[in-house]
N, C-alpha and C positions, 0 to 999 in steps of 0.2 A: 504494500500500500504506500502511496506517496505521503510525504510529510504533512500534507494538509487534509488528509483523511477524506479524499474524494473517491467515490466508487462509481465506475462507469460500466454499465451493462448494455448490450446490444442484442436485438432480435431482428432477424432478416426474413424477407418474404419475396419470392419471385413474382413478378407482375406479368402474367401471360398476355393480358389485354393491351399492355403498353409495349409489348415486345414484337419484333419482326425478325425472326431467325433467318429468313431468306435474305435479308439485308444486313445481317450481322448486327442486330440491335437487340440486346437482352436487358430488360429493365428490372430493377430490384428496389424494394422499399426497405428501409432500416429504421427501427425505432430505438432511440437512445434514451436511457435513464441515467441521470447524473444525480448522485446522492451526496449531500454534505453531512458526513458523520463526525465532523470536527466541532470545535467549540466556538468558532468565530464565523461571521458571514463572509461569503466569497461572491464575486461576480464573474461570470463568463464573458470575456471580452471578444475573443476571436477564435477561429478554428483553422486547422492545417491538416488536410487529408492527403494520404498517399493511396491512390486507387490503382491496383495492379490487375491487369486482365490475364487471361489464360496464355497469352503469348509473351508474358513478362514485360509488357509495355506499361510504364508507370505514368500516371497523370497526377499532378499535384494541384490541389485546390486550397486556396487561402481566402479568408474573408472575415469580416466583422460579424460577431455573434453567430447565432444559429436560427434558422427560419425567421430572419428579420428581428430577432430579439437578443438582448444581452441580459439573461436572467440573473437576478440576485437571489442567492440561496442562503438563508439564515441557517444556523446550526440545526441539524435534524431534518431540513427540508430537502425535497427533490424536485427535479424538473424533467419532464419527458417530452420528446418531440419526435416526429416522423419526417423523414426526408427520403430522397431517392437518388439512384445513380444508374447510368446505363453503361454497359460494356459491349465490346464487339465480339465477345466470346461468351459461351454459356456458363463460365465459372471464372471467379477471380477473388481478390481479397481487398479489404480496406483496413487501414490503421491510421493513427494520427495523434493529434494532441489539441487540447484546448488551452488557450492563454487565459489565465484567470488573475484576479487581483483580490487581495484580502481587504478588510475594512481598515487595516493599518497601511494601505497603499503599497503592499508588497506583492510584486508580480511573481507568478510561478506557472509551470506548465503541467497540466494533468494529462498523462498518457492514455490514449484510447487503444486498448489491446486489439491486435489483429483479429478480424472476423472474416468468415467466408461468405461469398455471394455465389450461390450455386443453383442453376436451373434443375428442378427435380426431373428424374427420368420418368417418362410416361410408359405405361404398359399397354401394348396393343394386342 
């Protein structure tokens, strides 16, 4: 666990209705839960993602906040959001970090553990 006691969990889902395999477009939703288990408030300021497709091509995404917000999490609170990504392959991974700041104006990075984006196999 990082020193600021932030826990990050991710759940993923393949989006068949937004995907077009014939044109190498595979869409995935991911729901992130950020929990502040520490004793002081923190605010999520920015995100930095590394999205790796099945061909080992890496795309970096940086930006302020998440889904247009910079959530403030008091001790014991959590924030959950859902976003999405597209890949040119039916499988890949994502990992990254959030840039956060404490109420004492101390910046730190909360690591987002790597997770898989995988199109499920269909049985015919």
